[in-house]
N, C-alpha and C positions, 0 to 999 in steps of 0.2 A: 772673177778671173777665169779667167779660158785655160781648160787642157788640152798638155800639149805629151804628146809621145815624147818618151823620150829613149834614146837607140843610143847602146853601147856599142864597143868597137874593142873585141880583145885578142890581146895575142900572147903567144907563149914565149919562154924568156930567151927563145933563139931566135925574135925577129917576125915569126911567121903570126899571119895570119888566119884566127880563131875563124873568123865572120860571125854573122850575124841574121839572127830567125827574123822574116820580115813581117809575122804572123803576132809570136808573143815578146819579139824584142827583147828576145836573152838570145847568149848565141851557145851554140849548136855546139859540143863536146863530145869526144868521141871518149869515151872510159877507154882506159887499158884492162883486157881480162887480165882479173890475178890470181896464178895459183898459188895454193896454199898444199905446202910442202910439211916437212918435220916441225913441230912447235914445242921448243921448250919450256920446263915447268919445273917444280919441287919435284914431282915422276921421273924427273930425265927426259929426252925427248922421246915427243911422240908422235907415231907419223898420222895425221889428220883423217889422211885418204885413204891408209887404211882398211882393208873392210874389217868387219868384227864379224867372227865365224859362229853361233853357238852346238855347243858340243850338243854331239849328237844321240838323240830322242828326247831332246829337254824343251824342243818343242813338244813331242808328242806325247811327254810328259805331263807339261803344264794341261794340255788340254785334258787329260783325261782324268787329273786335279780338277779342275773345271768342272765337268764334265760328271765325277762323282759327289760335285758339292750340292749343282745343278739338281741332281737325282734325289741327295737327302729333301736340299726343301720341296722339291715337289713330292715327294713323298709327308713331309710334316706335314703340307697343304690338304693334300688328301686324305690323312689319319686325323688332323686337330679335333674332329668331332668325339673320336675316341680318345684320344687324349685326354681329351676337356673330361670326356664323364667317366674312367677309369680313373688312369693315373695321374692327373688332379683334382682326380676327386677323393682319392687316397689322399693324397699331401695336406687338401684343407681338413680333412677329419683327423687327418692327425696334429695340426695348427689348431683344433678345437679342442682336443685331448690335450695339449700344451698351450693352451690358453691363450693360443696368439691372433689378435682379429683384426679385421679398417684394414690401417695403410701398412703395419708392419708385414701381415699377411702377404699383401703385393707385392710388396716388393722382394718378402724372400721367396715367394715362387719365381719373381724374374733371375733373382744373381741362381735360381737350381738350374736354371735353361740356362742364360749366361754360364755355368759351372761346367753343362753338361757339353756348352755346347767349341767349350772352347777345348775340351780335351778332345771331341768327334775333330777338330780343325789341325790338333795337335797329332792325331793318331796318322789322320792325313801328311802332313806335311813332311813326317817322320820317318813313310811310305815312300812316298813320294821326291823328297826331293834331299833329304839326309843320306837315307839308302844310296841313292843315286850319287852322291857327291861322294861318299866313301867307297863304292863301288869306281869309281875311274879315279880314284888316287891312288887303290889299291892295287888296280890294274897297270896302272902308269907306272907303278913300283913292282912289279912284277914283271914286266916287258925288262924293265933295266936289267936286273937280274936275270934274267933269262937269255938274255942280249950277251949276257959273258961270258955262258958256257955253248950257247948256238954256233956252228961251223955252218955258216950262208953254205960254203962249198958242197956240204955234204946235203943240204937239201935236197928230197928228188923230187918234192910234188910240190904242185905250183899252188900258192897261197886262195886262189879260188876254191881248192879242194879242200883247203884246211878250212875255210870257209864253211862249207858247208860240213866236215867233218864233228866241227865243233856243234855246228847246229841239227848234228843227228845225235853227237851224247845229250845235247842238251835235251831236246825233244826227249829221250830214250829215259831221261834222269830226273823230271822235273811231275809234280802231281802225284795220284795215285798209281802207285805199282812202275816195277821199271823192267825194261825190256833188255836183262842180258848179252841177248844174240847179235843186237845193233849196234852193242859198244862193243863186244869182242871183233865182231866184224873191223871194225873201222880200226881197231890195233894189226887186225892181220895186214891191213896195207898202210905199214910202218916200215920203211927199210932203214936206218940209223938212227940211233941217238937222235942226233939232230932234228930230224920228222918229227920223235917225242915232243921233244921241246918246245921245236916249235907251235906243235898242236896245243899242249900247255899252253902258252902263251897267247894262241888264237882265241880258246876257248876265253881266256882270261878269269874276273872276277864276277861270278855269277850270283845275284839272292846273296850279296858278300860271303862266298866262297868259291877259292879257286878248284880246279878241277882234282887236285889228291885231293882236297879237302870232301868235295861231292862224292868222292868215291867211300870215303870211310866215315861216308855219315847215310848214302845210299846202299852199300854193298855188302855184303856181308866177305871175310876173311878169305872164309873160299872162294868165293866170285873175287874180288881182289887178284887173289894167286893165281888162277886162270889167267888172266891181262899181263903177269908176270910169266908164265908161262910162256903162250904166246909170243911176248917180247926177247927169253931167251930163245927158242925153238927159232924166232929171225936173228940171235946171233946180236941181239942192242943191249946192249950194256946200260938199262934205267932200269928202273923197281920201286913201285907205289906201294 
């Protein structure tokens, strides 16, 4: 039985000839481009083409957590001999006293190591993720509350300057010691109540505390009173 090439000719519904590929004997068909727009689902309309932006600082936070985990693992590898000689030796000594030996001792050591590792991971997770999430939600609520009190027309300072002032306040209070002079200098640049409120909004929530809470935690009553005196001298109706 001889082999024969079968050729087919196709046409669209409107009668126009599509054509035949003479090499592989199948039609050349131009596929129309498809534009994907909104898709409906159980969560409502979803814009599939929408760009998803990660919250500011999320990538840095994740990278920091990964680096810390890597450092922790590296430290364990470097100090494994010390751990074996000291810590594990003491654990085994206790097990001998408790008459725990053989397979039971092995699994108990593994269990202790797993628990310690889980505690460390939980601490890192809370520090880098739970706290950040809490601050983000608190920031949003604080901004909404202050927006009701801020009169935009009364703001006399640019947002870029507010960003700089907020960074100055944070660096003046964070860590060991407080630079009260830098804090006073910031409030000497405020001109209206809305300026102060916008500064508080820009500072936001850092390390789970608002600017007011930072002052309560970091400054004495005398120092807070001095800030209020600066505001009074500038005829600003706001008190910390």
